[in-house]
N, C-alpha and C positions, 0 to 999 in steps of 0.2 A: 504494500500500500504506500503510495506516495504521500509524504508528510510535509516536505519543504521543496522549494524550487527557486532557482536564480537564473535570470536570463543573461548568460555570457558563455562564450566558448573559451574554456580555460582548463588547464591542468589543476588538479586539486590535491590537497593534503589535509588530513585531519590533525587537530592539535594532539599532543601526547596524552597518554592516559593520566598522567599526573596533573594535567591542566583542567581546571574547572573555573568557569563554565566552558562548555565545548564550543570550539571555533572551527571554521573551515577556511583554509587559505586557498585562494584562486589566483593563478598566474596566467595571463593571456597566452593561449596556445600558439606556438610557432607554426608558420605555414598554413594558417587557417584564417578565413575571413568570415565575418558575420553578415547579417542581412544588410547592414548599413555600409559595408565595404570600408570600415574604419581601419586605419593603419596605426592607431595609437595602441599602447600597451600599458598594463598596470598590474600591480600586485595588491589584491584586496583580501580583507578578512571579514567573514560573516559570522554572526552569532547564531547558534542553534538554540532557539527557545521553543521547546515543545509545548509549553503551557499557553503560548500565544496561538490564537486561531488563525487559520489561513495558511497559504503556502509560502508567503513572503518570508525572507530572512533579512534581518537588519544588518546593514553594512557598518561595521565598526571602524574600519580603517581602509585607506586607499592611498597607494603610492604610485605615481606615474613613473614609468621606466622607458628607456630608449631601446629596450630589447624585449623579445618574446621568449617564452619558456617552453622547453621540451619536457622538463620534469621539475617538480618542486617537492620538497620534503620538509616536514616540521619535526625537529629533533628536540630531545630533552636536555641537551648540553647546557650547563649553567643553572639548571633549576634547583639542584640539590644544594649548592653553595650560595644561591641567591644572586650570583653575578648576572645571570640572565633569567629573571623571575618567570617569564613566559616561554622560555626556550629560544631556539634559533631556527630560522627558516633558510633553507638552502635552495637555490634555483640554478638549473643548468640551462644555458641560453643558446640561441642560434648563432651567436658570434664567437663561440668557443670559450666563454667565460663562465665562472661559477661565482655567483653572488651570495653573500651571507648577510642576513638581516637579523636585527634584534627585534623579536616579536613584541616585547613590552614597549619599546620606543615606537614601534609602528602603531600599536594600539593607542599610544599617547600623542600621536601625530607629531613626533619628533624625528630628527634625522636618524634613520634606522639602519642605514648601510654600515656594516662592520668592516667588511673588506671585500675585494673581488680578486679572483685569480685568473690569469690569462695564459697559463702554461699549455693548455690544450690547443691543438691546431685546427680542430673541427668542431662541429656542433656537439654539445654535451647532452646526450640523451639518456644517460644512466646515472643514477644516484642511489646511495643507500647508507644509512647510519648504522654503525656497529651497535647491536643491542646490549652488549656488555660494557663497552666504553663509548659513551656518547660523544666523545671528542674526536672519534675516528670517522671520517667520511670517505667513502669510496666513490670515485667518479669514472665514467667511461665515455670515450668519444671515438672519432674516426681513426683509421690507421692503427687499430688495436691498442690504443692508448688507454691505460688504466693507472690512475693515481690514487694513493692513499694519503689523505690530508689529516694532520693533527691540528684541530681547531684552536688549540692553545698557542700554536705558532704556525699559521698556515702560509708560510713563505716557501718552504722547501719540502715538497711532497716526495713520498717514496713510491717505488713501483713494486708490484708483487713478484716481478721476475722479468725475463726478456720478453719482448713482444711476440705474440703468437703469429705464426706464419701459415698461410699467406695473410697479409695485412687485410683486415676487414673492419667494418664498423662494429662498435660495441653497443648492442641494443639493450642490455640489461646487466646489472651487477646485483648480487645478493649475498649478504653475510649469513653464515651458518647460525642457526638458532641455539645450538648446543655447544659448539666449539668456537671460541671467539677469534681464532687466528685462521679460520677457513673462509675463503671467498670464492664465489662462483661467478662466471661471466659467460654471456652468450653473444653470438653474432649471427646475422642472417644467413651465413653460409651453412648453418646447421650444426655448428660445433659448440659444445659447452665445455669450458675449461674450469677445473677446480684448482685453486691456488692455495698453497700453504705459506703464510707469511713468515713463519719461523724458519722455513727452509729457503724462502725467497725464490720459489720455483713452482711450476705446475706439478701436481701429483697425479692427475688423471685427466684424460680428455674423453668426453662422452659424445659419441656419434652413432646414430642409427644408420647403418649401411644398407639395411633392407628397404628403407623408405626415405625419400628425400624431403626434408622439412626445412622450413625457414624459422629459426628460433627467434621468437619475439620477446619472451619473458622466461624467467626462471625463479622459482620459489622453493625454499627449504621446508621440510616437514617441521612443525613446531616442536615435536618431541623426539623423533628419531633422527639422529645426526647424519645418517648415511643416505637418507631418502630425499629426493627432490622431484620437482615437476618441471617439464619443458613444454612451452606452448608454441604452436606453429601458426604463423600468419599466412601460410600458403593456402590459397583457395582450393587447390587440388588435394591437400592433405591437412584439413582443419582439425587437428587432434591435439590432445594434451597427453603427454607421455609421463608415466610414473617410473622413475629410475631408482635403483639401489646401487650405490657405489661398490658394494660387496659382490654384486653380480652385474657388472657394467657392460656385458656383451650385448644385451638387448633389454628393452624396457620390461618391467614387471607386468604392466597393464597399460591399456590405451583407452582414454576417454573420448568417445566418438559421437557426440550429439550435436556439435556445431555443423552447419552446412557450408559455412565459409570461414576464412581465416580468423584465428583468435588474436585479439589485439591487446588484451590485458587480463590478468588474473591475480587473485589475492587469497592467501590461505588464512583462515581465522586462527588467531593465536590462542583464543580461549577454548576452541573446540576443533581438534584435528579432523573431525568428520565433516567439516564444512569448508568448501572451496568455492570461490566466486570467480566467474569468468564472463567475458563479453567478447563479441566478435562482429565480423562484417555482415552477419546474418540478422542484425538488429535484435539480438537476443542477449539477455543476461541470465545466466544459469547458476544455480547453487547445487554443487555436486557433493556426493560422499566419496572421496577418492579412496577410502579404505574398504569400500564395498567390493564383494566378489561378483557382482553382476557383470555379465559380459558387455563390454562397451561403455561401462560406467553407469552409475545410478544418479539420476537427476532428482533432487529432493524438492526443488522449487524453481519456477521460472517467473521472473518479475515481469509485470505488464509494462511494456515499453512502446515507443513510437516506431516509425518506419525509418529511423536514422541510426547510423552506427553509434555505438558507445565505445570510446577509445580509452577510458580510464575508469576503473572500479576500485573502491576501497572500503574495507571494514572500519567501523569506528573503534579506535582502541579502548576508549573508556566505556562505551555502551555498544557491545557487539550486536545488539538487535538492529542497529542502524547501518545502512549501506548508502554510500554516495557514488554517483557515476556522472561522467561528463560525456556529452554526445555532440555529434556534428550538427545537430539542429540548433545549437546555441543555447543549451540549457545545462545547468547543474542540478541534479535531482537527488533528493534524500528519500530513501525508502525504509519502511519498517517491516521486519520479518514477522512481527507479532500481529499484524493486521491482515485484512483480506484484500481482495482485488476490487474491481469495479470499473465502470466506464467513466473515464476522465477525458475531458476535451484535450486532444493532442495539441502540442505546441505548433505543429504544422497548420492545423485548423485555425489557431489563433493568428498566425501570420497571414493566412488567407483572408481572414476577417478584417485585419488591419489594412491589407492592400485594397480590398473591396471598398472600404470607407474612404481611402485616399484617391481611388480612381473611379469616378462615377460611371456607371454603365458597364463596368467590368463584370463578367460572369465567372464565377468560381469554376476551377477545373473539376471535372468529375472524379470522384474517388474510386479507385480500382475496387473490384468486387472482393478481392482478397482482404483489403483493409476494412471494408464494410463488415465482412464476416467476422474479422478479428475483433472489431469493436462490439458487435452484437453478441458474440459468444463469450465476452469477458465475464468470468465468474470468480468469486472469491476462492483463492487457493491458499492452502496452508502448508507448512513444512510437513514432510512425511514422518519426521522424528523430532522429538524435542531437543533443543540445543543442550549442550553439556552444562552450561551455566545455570540452567533451570532445573536440573536434576538434583534430587536430595542426596547429599553424600552419605547420609546414614538415617536410620529410622527404626522405630520399634512399635509393637502393638501387642496388647494382652489378649489372650484367648481363654477358652473355657478350661477349667481344671487347673488354674494357676500356671498356665503356660505363657511364655513370653517369646515372641517372634521378633528378631532383629536382623538388620542387614547393614552392610557397610561396603564402601568401595575399597578395593585392594590397591595398595601402592606397590609399584614395581621395585625390586631391590636396587640399591645404588649402582651395582655393577651391570645391570641389565637395562635395556631400552624398552619402554612400554609400547609394545606393538598394538595391543587392544586392551581397552579398559575392561576389568572384570570386577564382580562383586561377590561377596560371601553372605550366606544366609545362615543364621544360628537359631536353633530352637532350644529354649531353656525352660527348666521347671522351677517355678518360684516356690521356695520353701520358707514357711513362717518359723521364726526363731522366738520361742516364748520368753527367753531371757532378755533378748533385745527389746521385745515389746514391753516387758515389765519395767526395764530401765527407762524406756522412753516415757511411760506413763508417770513414773515417779518424778522425772524431771519436769514434765508438764504441770503436775500438781504443785511442786515447789515454786515454779514460776508464777502460777496463778494465785497462790496463797501467800507468797512472799516469805516462805520458810527457807531462806537461803542458808542460814547457819545450821539448821537442823539437817538439811540435805548434805552439807559438807561434813557434819559429824558422822552421818551414816557412811559416807565415802571413806572417811578416815578409819572407821572401824573395819571396813571391808577391804582396806588396802592390802595388797599382796607383798609389798616391800616398803622400806623406809622412805625411799625417794617419792613414791606415790603418796604416802601419808603426809610428808612434808609439803608436797605440792598442794594438797587439799587444805592443809593448815594455813598456808599463806593466802590461799583463795578465800578462806573463811574470814581471815583478819580484815579483808576489805569491806565486810558487812558488819563489823563490830562498831560500837559507839566511839571508842578511842582507838582507831586502827594503828596510829603511830606508836602508842604505848605497847600494844600487843606485838607489833613488829620488832620492837627492841627486845621484848621477852623471847620471841622466837629466835632471834639472833644470839641468844645466850647471855644477855645482860639483864641486871636487876636495877630498876629505877631508883630504889632507896640507896643502893650501894653507889650508884652514879651520883646521887645528891650528896652523899657523905664525902666523896672524893672531890666534888666541886667545892664544898664548904672548906675542906682542908686546904685546897689550893688557893682559894680567894680570901680566906679568913672569915668567912661567914659562919654563924652559929647554926647548930642543928635544932635550935629551939629548946634545948635542955640545959646545957652549960656553955658558957662563952669560950672557955679554954684559953690557951695561950694566944692562939691566932686571933680570937675575938678581942682580947685585951689589947694587943698591938693595934688592931683596927681602931679601937676607941681612942688610943693615944694619938693616932695619926689623924683621925677624922673628927674626933670629939663627939662621936655618937656611938650607940650600941652596934654590935655586929648584926649584919643582915641575916635574915632568916634564909636558910637554904631553899625553902619552898618558894621564896620569891625569885631566887636565882635560877631555879630549875622548874620549868613548867610542869603542868599536870601530865603531859605526855613524855616527860623526861628530857625536854630541851631546855636550853639556857633561857632564863627569863630576863626581863628588863629591870634594872635597879630602880628602887623607889626614890 
């Protein structure tokens, strides 16, 4: 179900999961023109307010640029230490530069450009932030150029190794989701190279020799370090291949539901059983890439228009939301939790605008296929609930004192979770009379205020001295003079303490003055102080009269 929409032809990037509220960054797409044939470019930020009715999204910031973007990303670099409170936005442009923007300054309408790099010789079409180290940014351009940038000092980038031969354009780069020093890159020639940054060289080259594909995108499995997906933009081979590097001779399976080339795909990080893809067949599909169904299992197909979608993204903070960019000049946000429905297509809106501007113009007839599609639009739901909606554990009582419980199993640390599994336990609840009796006595003591009596009973039933002393100290807190009783439990006598204080200060005990009292009178001209005045009722030092 479509929930929000913006009229612009742009590449998109969700704000990081740590960012709240949720924003969408939109950079004007390179080599694309809208209905107005405008040549201007901008980087905009829109706020996603689901509580607001309507499809409109509020524009929070806009920055005019001299360049257009092939790819933009919104990373979390600087959010943890507060140097960049809203993260950093990176954009690969058509002039071979990579621009870095401060998202917080962009939202404040301040000068947001941090720096720009010009080391690439061609258009930068591939970007990816390292999920473990947010300061590492991988970029890819023409002539097999791949650079790794440290955003703390983005002046001297490193390369993962020697350039791949033959030289080709880098269409996509992707960091591994489990091993932080592994990077994958693809090129339209059909080759995917996996780089090891520790060794500074490629460790494997993945190529399907049985079928000719044009690799458009690569994504890693969120949980399994050795599995990846390759998408082909070739109209004669519109497939998504599932590869495992441990068996890199051929793909494990092939997803074959697109009729034309695949332009973008994105794997949900919260649920490995959800994969998003869009292609030249005007379709946006949600797959289960882990299903054993031949040709792939499609869980959901989003209701779209008759134009290609060239970018699709899961929302990192709320995975129920999906954003896509299409060539009809719209950015749309869909919710997987809602149904479908017949919504006026953006193309129809453009036709209505043209009709109002050109009097006497007759609208073009809609093809029968489009009419049938709009007529047959029905609410469609996911075939399986997402992982984030499933209960991790639960319990239910049954007849005869039985307790049924379940929980999700966690894979051992040295194993990779291939499939999620759960365990079910059936237990017999046994009543313990002793425990029930102790609970009742405690409830009676609390309701009647018999705290001291309850502690006395515990002292008598104590199995050792440590337990008895513990209950004695607990009982003291309910006495009228707790400090006096604490001194007694510590092994001191209050009268003995008073006598020692009197001898040390010259005060009398109230019976005879003694030598000390006589000296006190000679020095002060008065009688000796009573020890009771110097020592309080609770055994503490009193104030002189």
